C-alpha positions, 0 to 999 in steps of 0.5 A: 500499500502506497501512504508515504506522504513525505515522498509525495512531489512538491510542484514548482508553479506551472510545473507538470503533475505527476502520472496518477499511478502514483498517487497514494492508497491512503489518503487514497488519491493524494497525488501531489503538493504545490503548483498554483490555482491559475486557470491554466494550471486547473484546467490542465488538472481537470483534463487529466482527472486531477483536482485540489482539495485542501485546507486553509492551513495547508498547501495545495493538495491534488488528488486523483482518487480510485474508485472514482464517483461519476454520473450519467445524466440519463441514469439520474435517479428521480425519487417520486417525491422529487418527481412530484416536486419538479412537476409542481414548479415548486422551484425556479432555475437559473444558470450563471446568474449567482455564480459567486453566491452558489460558491460562498454558500457551498462554502458555509454548508455544514458537511458531516464529518467536517469542522471546516471547509475546503473551499478557502479564499483562494479557491473561491478566487480561483473559481471565480477566474474561471467563471469570467473565462467561461469555465465554470458554471452554476445552477441556482434554485430559487424560492421566489427571490431567495436563493435556496440550493445550487451547484457549480463545478467546471465544463470541459467538452462533454464532462462536467467536473461537480465541485459542490452542491447546497441546500437550504430548503428540502431538495433543493441541491437535487433539483439543481443536479436534475435540471444538469441531468434534464439539459443534457440533450441540450448542453451534450454533457454525458458524464458528470465527475462526482470525485469521491463516494458519498451515499447521496450522489450514490443514491442519485444514480451516481457509481464508482468506477476504477481511475484507469476507467475514469481516465479513458472516459475523459480522453474521449471527451475533453477534447470534443468542442461543445459551444452551449450557451450557459447563461439563463435567467431564472424560470420554471423547469417547464420552461427549459423543457419548451425551450429545448423541446426535452423529453418527458421521461428519461430511463423510463421515469416519467418526470415532467407533465407530457405537455411541457414541452410543447410549443415554439422554440 
């Protein structure tokens, strides 16, 4: 078992990442220390299946865990209660209208077994830069004018690298992920990187694969041209379905009303 943290490479800014086969088994996936959080560095890392995860009192730590948790949008599990919630138009949704607020809310959200957050000030600045450059995106969930849930991550080709999600209203983060999955025919993303195993995400249809399988999936997707336009102002889910002529069922699960996508673009 590889668990010699002292043998990890310390990376100078801009230095290449080591081969992910050298990642530790304990802690699972820890690969390297140092480097920087510039946009070019982060994009290079994600394209290789590597992501930063560290606390304020630590240097930048880079990870490539195995197994890796992934979610195919077509396999998202819509519980009966979530389907009912979506059909009732209980929430409104938007995309890229409150990115910094979503990141801040994710940073403040309590996590089981964690006293602090890995979304440090440096991380917030770094992902805000990626957002301004068009690589990082957020999905927001609203009740009236209140932001009650959302998620954010990185979009490259046909991959979405999920970073974090939050909810202050029941099922709001699930609804954000559901929208991302429902929009798959429009945005073309067919795989979501969920990074590490959690029972919550596995209950929504995510499953684990070995690192080699995950990296093969990356190679097949990250170089694909994808020019989908992300920004959308708050609107009902039915309007998204109408605008993009979405089907009302996924994997045999009826999600929206049969007439939700009727009408012209």
